Every structure is written in C-alpha cells, then in structure tokens.
DSSP file (Angstrom, degrees, kcal/mol; ACC not computed):
  #  RESIDUE AA STRUCTURE BP1 BP2  ACC     N-H-->O    O-->H-N    N-H-->O    O-->H-N    TCO  KAPPA ALPHA  PHI   PSI    X-CA   Y-CA   Z-CA
    1    1 A R              0   0    0      0, 0.0     4,-0.0     0, 0.0     0, 0.0   0.000 360.0 360.0 360.0 -39.0  150.8   83.8   34.0
    2    2 A R        -     0   0    0      2,-0.0     3,-0.0    30,-0.0     0, 0.0   0.172 360.0-100.1-110.0  16.8  151.0   85.7   30.7
    3    3 A G  S    S+     0   0    0      1,-0.1     2,-0.7     2,-0.0     3,-0.2   0.765  81.8 133.7  73.5  24.3  147.3   85.6   29.8
    4    4 A L     >  +     0   0    0      1,-0.2     4,-2.4     2,-0.1     3,-0.2  -0.478  14.6 152.9-105.1  60.5  147.9   82.7   27.4
    5    5 A K  H  >  +     0   0    0     -2,-0.7     4,-1.9     1,-0.2    -1,-0.2   0.864  69.7  55.0 -60.2 -39.7  145.0   80.6   28.5
    6    6 A A  H  4 S+     0   0    0     -3,-0.2     4,-0.5     1,-0.2    -1,-0.2   0.904 111.1  45.4 -61.8 -41.0  144.5   78.8   25.1
    7    7 A Q  H >4 S+     0   0    0     -3,-0.2     3,-1.2     1,-0.2     4,-0.5   0.886 108.3  56.6 -69.8 -38.2  148.2   77.8   25.1
    8    8 A A  H >< S+     0   0    0     -4,-2.4     3,-1.0     1,-0.3    -1,-0.2   0.876 104.6  53.3 -59.8 -36.7  148.0   76.6   28.8
    9    9 A N  T 3< S+     0   0    0     -4,-1.9    -1,-0.3     1,-0.2    -2,-0.2   0.666 106.7  53.8 -71.5 -15.8  145.1   74.3   27.7
   10   10 A R  T <  S+     0   0    0     -3,-1.2    -1,-0.2    -4,-0.5    -2,-0.2   0.423  75.5 121.1 -99.8  -0.3  147.4   72.9   25.0
   11   11 A V    <   -     0   0    0     -3,-1.0     2,-0.5    -4,-0.5    16,-0.2  -0.446  51.8-154.9 -61.6 134.1  150.3   71.9   27.3
   12   12 A E  E     -A   26   0A   0     14,-2.5    14,-2.7    -2,-0.1     2,-1.3  -0.957  20.4-146.7-124.8 127.9  150.7   68.2   26.9
   13   13 A R  E >   -A   25   0A   0     -2,-0.5     3,-1.6    12,-0.2     4,-0.3  -0.727  22.3-179.8 -88.7  89.3  152.2   65.7   29.4
   14   14 A V  G >> S+     0   0    0     -2,-1.3     4,-1.9    10,-0.7     3,-1.8   0.803  70.3  72.0 -61.4 -33.9  153.8   63.4   26.8
   15   15 A S  G 34 S+     0   0    0      9,-1.9    -1,-0.3     1,-0.3    10,-0.1   0.636  83.8  71.0 -64.3 -12.5  155.1   61.1   29.5
   16   16 A R  G <4 S+     0   0    0     -3,-1.6    -1,-0.3     8,-0.3    -2,-0.2   0.829 116.9  18.8 -69.5 -30.9  151.6   59.8   30.1
   17   17 A W  T <4 S+     0   0    0     -3,-1.8     2,-0.3    -4,-0.3    -2,-0.2   0.536 132.9  28.4-117.8 -10.5  151.5   58.0   26.8
   18   18 A S     <  -     0   0    0     -4,-1.9    -1,-0.3     6,-0.1     3,-0.2  -0.952  40.4-177.6-154.5 132.1  155.2   57.7   25.8
   19   19 A V  S    S+     0   0    0     -2,-0.3     3,-0.2     1,-0.1    -4,-0.1   0.340  81.6  69.2-104.5   5.1  158.4   57.5   27.7
   20   20 A G        +     0   0    0      1,-0.1    -1,-0.1     2,-0.1    -5,-0.0   0.173  68.7  89.9-110.3  17.9  160.6   57.4   24.6
   21   21 A E  S    S-     0   0    0      2,-0.3    -1,-0.1    -3,-0.2     3,-0.1   0.730  93.3-118.2 -86.7 -22.5  160.2   60.9   23.3
   22   22 A G  S    S+     0   0    0      1,-0.2     2,-0.3    -3,-0.2    38,-0.1   0.481  88.4  58.8  96.6   3.6  163.1   62.5   25.1
   23   23 A Y        -     0   0    0      1,-0.1    -2,-0.3    36,-0.1    16,-0.3  -0.973  65.4-145.2-157.7 158.3  161.0   64.9   27.1
   24   24 A D  S    S+     0   0    0     14,-2.6    -9,-1.9    -2,-0.3   -10,-0.7   0.777  80.2  28.6 -96.8 -33.2  158.1   64.8   29.5
   25   25 A I  E     -AB  13  38A   0     13,-2.2    13,-2.8   -12,-0.3     2,-0.6  -0.982  56.3-150.5-137.7 139.2  156.1   67.9   28.7
   26   26 A I  E     +AB  12  37A   0    -14,-2.7   -14,-2.5    -2,-0.4    11,-0.2  -0.967  36.4 152.2-106.1 121.9  155.4   70.0   25.6
   27   27 A S  E     - B   0  36A   0      9,-3.2     9,-2.0    -2,-0.6     2,-0.4  -0.367  39.2 -95.7-124.9-155.8  154.7   73.6   26.7
   28   28 A F  E     - B   0  35A   0      7,-0.3     7,-0.2    -2,-0.2     6,-0.0  -0.986  22.7-119.6-136.6 144.7  155.2   77.0   25.0
   29   29 A E    >   -     0   0    0      5,-3.2     3,-2.3    -2,-0.4     7,-0.1  -0.168  51.5 -86.8 -67.4 173.4  157.8   79.7   25.1
   30   30 A D  T 3  S+     0   0    0      1,-0.3    -1,-0.1     2,-0.1    -2,-0.0   0.678 125.2  69.4 -62.3 -18.3  156.7   83.2   26.2
   31   31 A D  T 3  S-     0   0    0      3,-0.1    -1,-0.3     1,-0.1    -2,-0.0   0.627 103.3-130.4 -75.0 -10.6  155.6   84.1   22.7
   32   32 A G  S <  S+     0   0    0     -3,-2.3    -2,-0.1     2,-0.2    -1,-0.1   0.416  92.2  64.2  80.7  -2.9  152.8   81.6   23.1
   33   33 A A  S    S+     0   0    0      1,-0.1     2,-0.3     2,-0.1    -1,-0.1   0.723  75.6  82.5-120.0 -41.0  153.5   79.9   19.8
   34   34 A T  S    S-     0   0    0      1,-0.1    -5,-3.2    -6,-0.0    -2,-0.2  -0.529  80.4-118.4 -76.3 130.8  156.9   78.2   19.9
   35   35 A K  E     -B   28   0A   0     -2,-0.3     2,-0.4    -7,-0.2    -7,-0.3  -0.385  21.6-156.0 -70.3 145.3  157.0   74.8   21.5
   36   36 A R  E     -B   27   0A   0     -9,-2.0    -9,-3.2    -7,-0.1     2,-0.5  -0.987   6.1-149.3-121.7 130.8  159.1   74.3   24.7
   37   37 A Y  E     -Bc  26  67A   0     29,-3.4    31,-2.7    -2,-0.4     2,-0.5  -0.904  14.3-166.6-108.5 121.4  160.2   70.7   25.5
   38   38 A L  E     -Bc  25  68A   0    -13,-2.8   -14,-2.6    -2,-0.5   -13,-2.2  -0.926  13.7-170.0-116.6 125.3  160.6   69.9   29.2
   39   39 A E  E     - c   0  69A   0     29,-2.7    31,-3.2    -2,-0.5     2,-0.4  -0.967  21.4-150.9-109.5 116.4  162.4   66.9   30.7
   40   40 A V  E     - c   0  70A   0     -2,-0.6     2,-0.4    29,-0.2    31,-0.2  -0.758  16.1-177.7 -99.1 130.2  161.6   66.9   34.5
   41   41 A K  E     - c   0  71A   0     29,-3.2    31,-2.8    -2,-0.4     2,-0.3  -0.992  11.6-176.7-126.1 122.2  164.0   65.4   37.0
   42   42 A T  E     + c   0  72A   0     -2,-0.4     2,-0.3    29,-0.2    31,-0.2  -0.823  10.0 171.8-121.9 158.3  163.0   65.3   40.7
   43   43 A T        -     0   0    0     29,-1.5    32,-1.9    -2,-0.3    33,-0.1  -0.980  36.8-134.2-155.8 155.1  164.5   64.3   44.0
   44   44 A T  S    S+     0   0    0     -2,-0.3    33,-0.2    30,-0.3    32,-0.2   0.677  95.0  54.5 -82.3 -18.0  163.7   64.5   47.6
   45   45 A G  S    S-     0   0    0     29,-0.1    29,-2.5    28,-0.1    -2,-0.2  -0.003  99.3 -98.5 -95.3-156.4  167.3   65.6   48.3
   46   46 A K        +     0   0    0     27,-0.2    27,-0.1    28,-0.1    -2,-0.0   0.117  61.2 154.9-113.9  18.9  169.4   68.4   46.9
   47   47 A G        -     0   0    0      1,-0.1    -4,-0.0     2,-0.1    27,-0.0  -0.079  33.0-165.2 -57.3 144.9  171.3   66.4   44.4
   48   48 A T        +     0   0    0     25,-0.0    59,-2.8     2,-0.0     2,-0.5   0.411  65.1  90.2-107.6  -2.0  172.8   68.1   41.3
   49   49 A L  E     +E  106   0B   0     57,-0.2     2,-0.4    58,-0.1    57,-0.2  -0.826  53.9 178.9 -96.4 132.9  173.5   64.9   39.4
   50   50 A V  E     -E  105   0B   0     55,-1.8    55,-3.1    -2,-0.5     2,-0.5  -0.973  28.7-122.7-131.1 148.3  170.7   63.6   37.1
   51   51 A D  E     -E  104   0B   0     -2,-0.4     2,-0.5    53,-0.3    53,-0.3  -0.788  29.0-172.7 -88.4 128.1  170.5   60.6   34.8
   52   52 A V        -     0   0    0     51,-5.5    -2,-0.0    -2,-0.5   -11,-0.0  -0.988  16.3-135.0-124.4 125.6  169.8   61.5   31.3
   53   53 A S     >  -     0   0    0     -2,-0.5     4,-2.4     1,-0.1     5,-0.2  -0.268  25.3-110.3 -74.3 164.4  169.1   58.9   28.7
   54   54 A T  H  > S+     0   0    0     48,-0.3     4,-2.5     1,-0.2     5,-0.2   0.898 121.6  53.1 -59.0 -40.7  170.6   58.9   25.2
   55   55 A T  H  > S+     0   0    0      1,-0.2     4,-2.0     2,-0.2    -1,-0.2   0.906 108.7  48.8 -62.3 -42.9  167.1   59.7   23.8
   56   56 A E  H  > S+     0   0    0      2,-0.2     4,-2.2     1,-0.2    -1,-0.2   0.904 112.0  48.7 -64.1 -41.2  166.8   62.7   26.2
   57   57 A W  H  X S+     0   0    0     -4,-2.4     4,-2.2     2,-0.2    -2,-0.2   0.896 109.8  51.4 -68.3 -38.3  170.2   64.0   25.2
   58   58 A K  H  X S+     0   0    0     -4,-2.5     4,-2.5     2,-0.2    -1,-0.2   0.892 110.0  50.1 -63.5 -38.3  169.4   63.6   21.5
   59   59 A A  H  X S+     0   0    0     -4,-2.0     4,-2.9     2,-0.2     5,-0.3   0.901 108.0  53.5 -64.8 -39.8  166.2   65.6   22.1
   60   60 A A  H  X S+     0   0    0     -4,-2.2     4,-1.2     1,-0.2    -2,-0.2   0.910 112.3  44.5 -60.3 -42.0  168.2   68.3   23.9
   61   61 A Q  H  < S+     0   0    0     -4,-2.2    -2,-0.2     2,-0.2    -1,-0.2   0.900 115.0  48.4 -68.4 -40.9  170.5   68.5   20.9
   62   62 A K  H  < S+     0   0    0     -4,-2.5    -2,-0.2     1,-0.2    -1,-0.2   0.921 119.4  35.6 -66.2 -45.6  167.6   68.5   18.4
   63   63 A F  H >< S+     0   0    0     -4,-2.9     3,-2.5     1,-0.2    -1,-0.2   0.555  84.9 175.1 -92.9  -8.5  165.5   71.2   20.2
   64   64 A G  G ><  +     0   0    0     -4,-1.2     3,-2.1     1,-0.3    22,-0.5  -0.097  69.5  13.5  48.9-121.1  168.4   73.3   21.4
   65   65 A E  G 3  S+     0   0    0      1,-0.3    -1,-0.3    20,-0.1    -2,-0.1   0.580 126.3  60.4 -67.0  -9.2  167.2   76.5   23.1
   66   66 A H  G <  S+     0   0    0     -3,-2.5   -29,-3.4    -6,-0.1     2,-0.4   0.322  89.3  87.3 -99.0   7.0  163.7   75.2   23.3
   67   67 A Y  E <   -c   37   0A   0     -3,-2.1    19,-3.2    -7,-0.2     2,-0.4  -0.903  56.9-175.5-109.4 135.0  164.7   72.2   25.4
   68   68 A Y  E     -cD  38  85A   0    -31,-2.7   -29,-2.7    -2,-0.4     2,-0.6  -0.993  24.5-146.3-131.6 133.5  164.9   72.5   29.2
   69   69 A L  E     -cD  39  84A   0     15,-2.5    15,-3.1    -2,-0.4     2,-0.7  -0.898  24.0-155.3 -87.0 123.1  166.0   70.1   31.9
   70   70 A V  E     -cD  40  83A   0    -31,-3.2   -29,-3.2    -2,-0.6     2,-0.6  -0.898   8.9-166.1-104.9 110.1  163.7   71.0   34.8
   71   71 A R  E     -cD  41  82A   0     11,-2.5    11,-2.4    -2,-0.7     2,-0.5  -0.867   6.0-174.1-103.2 119.2  165.3   70.0   38.0
   72   72 A V  E     -cD  42  81A   0    -31,-2.8   -29,-1.5    -2,-0.6     3,-0.3  -0.959   8.1-173.3-113.9 119.9  163.1   69.9   41.1
   73   73 A I  E     + D   0  80A   0      7,-2.5     7,-1.9    -2,-0.5   -27,-0.2  -0.742  62.5  18.1-109.9 159.9  164.9   69.3   44.4
   74   74 A K  S  > S+     0   0    0    -29,-2.5     4,-1.0    -2,-0.3     3,-0.4   0.897  70.4 171.4  51.4  48.4  163.5   68.7   47.9
   75   75 A V  T  4  +     0   0    0    -32,-1.9   -31,-0.2    -3,-0.3    -1,-0.1   0.747  67.5  50.0 -64.0 -25.3  160.1   67.8   46.4
   76   76 A K  T  4 S+     0   0    0    -32,-0.2    -1,-0.2     2,-0.1   -32,-0.1   0.812 124.8  15.5 -86.6 -29.7  158.6   66.6   49.7
   77   77 A D  T  4 S-     0   0    0     -3,-0.4    -2,-0.1   -33,-0.2    -3,-0.1   0.835 137.3  -2.9-114.8 -49.5  159.4   69.5   52.1
   78   78 A S  S  < S-     0   0    0     -4,-1.0    -3,-0.1     2,-0.0    -2,-0.1  -0.572  74.7-151.5-146.8  78.7  160.4   72.7   50.4
   79   79 A P        -     0   0    0      0, 0.0     2,-0.4     0, 0.0    -5,-0.2  -0.148  11.5-171.6 -58.0 141.6  160.6   72.3   46.6
   80   80 A K  E     -D   73   0A   0     -7,-1.9    -7,-2.5     2,-0.0     2,-0.4  -0.999   9.0-153.4-133.1 135.8  162.9   74.4   44.6
   81   81 A I  E     -D   72   0A   0     -2,-0.4     2,-0.4    -9,-0.2    -9,-0.2  -0.894   9.1-169.6-118.9 140.1  162.9   74.4   40.8
   82   82 A F  E     -D   71   0A   0    -11,-2.4   -11,-2.5    -2,-0.4     2,-0.7  -0.994  10.5-155.0-125.9 130.2  165.6   75.1   38.2
   83   83 A F  E     -D   70   0A   0     -2,-0.4     2,-0.9   -13,-0.2   -13,-0.2  -0.918  11.4-167.6-104.0 108.8  165.0   75.5   34.5
   84   84 A I  E     -D   69   0A   0    -15,-3.1   -15,-2.5    -2,-0.7     2,-0.3  -0.843  12.5-153.1-102.6 102.3  168.2   74.6   32.7
   85   85 A Q  E     -D   68   0A   0     -2,-0.9   -17,-0.2   -17,-0.2     5,-0.2  -0.551  65.8  -5.1 -81.3 135.8  167.8   75.8   29.1
   86   86 A N    >>  -     0   0    0    -19,-3.2     4,-2.0   -22,-0.5     3,-0.5   0.927  66.0-176.8  53.4  60.9  169.7   74.1   26.3
   87   87 A P  H 3> S+     0   0    0      0, 0.0     4,-2.1     0, 0.0     9,-0.2   0.803  78.6  62.2 -60.3 -28.5  171.8   71.7   28.3
   88   88 A S  H 3> S+     0   0    0      2,-0.2     4,-1.8     1,-0.2     5,-0.1   0.926 106.8  43.2 -62.1 -44.9  173.6   70.5   25.2
   89   89 A E  H <> S+     0   0    0     -3,-0.5     4,-1.7     2,-0.2    -1,-0.2   0.867 109.9  57.3 -68.1 -36.3  174.9   74.0   24.5
   90   90 A L  H  <>S+     0   0    0     -4,-2.0     5,-3.1     1,-0.2     6,-0.9   0.865 105.4  51.3 -62.4 -34.7  175.8   74.3   28.2
   91   91 A E  H ><5S+     0   0    0     -4,-2.1     3,-1.7     4,-0.2    -1,-0.2   0.930 106.4  53.7 -65.1 -44.2  177.9   71.2   27.8
   92   92 A N  H 3<5S+     0   0    0     -4,-1.8    -2,-0.2     1,-0.3    -1,-0.2   0.827 111.1  46.8 -58.1 -32.2  179.7   72.8   24.8
   93   93 A R  T 3<5S-     0   0    0     -4,-1.7    -1,-0.3    -5,-0.1    -2,-0.2   0.377 118.2-111.9 -92.1   3.3  180.5   75.8   27.0
   94   94 A G  T < 5S+     0   0    0     -3,-1.7    -3,-0.2     2,-0.2    -2,-0.1   0.658  85.6 118.4  78.3  15.7  181.7   73.7   29.9
   95   95 A R  S   <S+     0   0    0     -5,-3.1    15,-0.4    -6,-0.2     2,-0.3   0.749  76.6  31.9 -89.2 -26.1  178.8   74.6   32.2
   96   96 A V  S    S-     0   0    0     -6,-0.9     2,-0.5    -9,-0.2    -2,-0.2  -0.960  76.5-142.0-125.8 150.8  177.4   71.1   32.6
   97   97 A V  E     -F  106   0B   0      9,-1.2     9,-2.9    -2,-0.3     2,-0.5  -0.953  10.4-162.7-117.6 124.7  179.4   67.9   32.6
   98   98 A R  E     -F  105   0B   0     -2,-0.5     2,-0.3     7,-0.2     7,-0.2  -0.916   9.1-172.9-107.9 127.5  178.1   64.8   30.9
   99   99 A T  E  >> -F  104   0B   0      5,-2.2     2,-2.2    -2,-0.5     5,-1.6  -0.863  35.9-105.6-118.6 156.4  179.7   61.5   31.8
  100  100 A A  T  45S+     0   0    0     -2,-0.3    -2,-0.0     1,-0.2     0, 0.0  -0.392  80.3 114.4 -81.8  64.2  179.1   58.1   30.3
  101  101 A S  T  45S-     0   0    0     -2,-2.2    -1,-0.2     3,-0.1   -50,-0.0   0.177 114.3 -62.2-112.9  13.1  177.0   56.5   33.0
  102  102 A G  T  45S-     0   0    0     -3,-0.3   -48,-0.3     2,-0.1    -2,-0.1   0.569 107.7 -49.3 115.2  12.6  174.0   56.4   30.8
  103  103 A W  T  <5S-     0   0    0     -4,-0.6   -51,-5.5   -50,-0.2     2,-0.5   0.789  71.7-176.1-103.5 125.0  174.3   59.8   30.7
  104  104 A R  E   < -EF  51  99B   0     -5,-1.6    -5,-2.2   -53,-0.3     2,-0.5  -0.888  13.0-156.4 -99.7 128.4  174.6   61.4   34.1
  105  105 A V  E     -EF  50  98B   0    -55,-3.1   -55,-1.8    -2,-0.5     2,-0.8  -0.919   7.6-144.8-111.9 124.5  174.6   65.2   33.8
  106  106 A D  E     +EF  49  97B   0     -9,-2.9    -9,-1.2    -2,-0.5     3,-0.2  -0.795  21.1 174.1 -90.2 112.0  176.2   67.3   36.5
  107  107 A L    >>  +     0   0    0    -59,-2.8     4,-3.0    -2,-0.8     3,-0.5   0.285  43.2 114.3 -98.3   7.3  174.2   70.5   36.9
  108  108 A R  H 3> S+     0   0    0      1,-0.3     4,-2.6   -60,-0.2     5,-0.3   0.874  75.5  47.0 -49.6 -50.3  176.1   71.8   40.0
  109  109 A A  H 3> S+     0   0    0    -14,-0.3     4,-1.1    -3,-0.2    -1,-0.3   0.862 117.1  43.4 -64.6 -35.5  177.6   74.9   38.3
  110  110 A V  H <> S+     0   0    0     -3,-0.5     4,-0.8   -15,-0.4    -2,-0.2   0.900 116.2  45.4 -78.0 -41.2  174.3   75.9   36.7
  111  111 A M  H >< S+     0   0    0     -4,-3.0     3,-0.6     1,-0.2     4,-0.5   0.895 113.3  49.7 -70.4 -39.4  172.1   75.3   39.8
  112  112 A N  H >< S+     0   0    0     -4,-2.6     3,-0.9    -5,-0.3    -1,-0.2   0.843 106.4  56.9 -66.8 -32.7  174.6   77.0   42.2
  113  113 A A  H 3< S+     0   0    0     -4,-1.1    -1,-0.2    -5,-0.3    -2,-0.2   0.744 102.2  57.5 -68.9 -22.0  174.8   80.0   39.9
  114  114 A S  T <<        0   0    0     -4,-0.8    -1,-0.2    -3,-0.6    -2,-0.2   0.609 360.0 360.0 -84.9 -12.1  171.0   80.4   40.2
  115  115 A D    <         0   0    0     -3,-0.9    -1,-0.2    -4,-0.5    -2,-0.1   0.514 360.0 360.0 -65.5 360.0  170.9   80.7   44.0
C-alpha cells in the first residue's frame, strides 16, 4: 500500500509457530521500520466482546501504541475490520472495559465510534 515491499515480505505470522507471544502477527508501522504487534480476534457475528489472555494483555501493555487488537466481525458474509490501537491505554481512559473473565475486553465504545 505504501510502496514498502521489503517490509511486506518481512511481515511474520507468529501464531504459526507460537501461541504464547501475546500477538499473532508482527507487521510494521507506516514508517516501515517500527514493529507493529497485531492480535487478531474474529467472529462470524457482530460481537464486541473478545477474550484476551493475560499474555496478550501484558503484550498490549509492553508494546503500547505499537500494539493493536484487530477485530474482524462477520467474517463469512461481509467482513468488517477494526484496528484498536493501544487497548491498554484505552482502558486507562475508560474507552474499553476489561473484566476478569480471563480477560474479556468490551470494545463496544471504540467499534461504535468507528462506524
């Protein structure tokens, strides 16, 4: 998209070899150099609640603005994608709600704001 073919070739789907890193994909920010950490959550419905593991939340805290929850809804018929940057900071600002269900994160306010 931005002419960063070399970086596109270096995008790594970490979840193929490890499920314990706290993210599924390592990509790059728009500068082409800074790593971007993506945790992908999908559903066939329109749900705004996602389960986030302790490891994923710790990664969100560690990587801050370079960590994204990528929420894909309606994956089978008309997919819609949301990139929720720095969910840990969004929790601090009251924009996402984390409850102790292993951690379930309510993205309703952020996803509705993006419509």
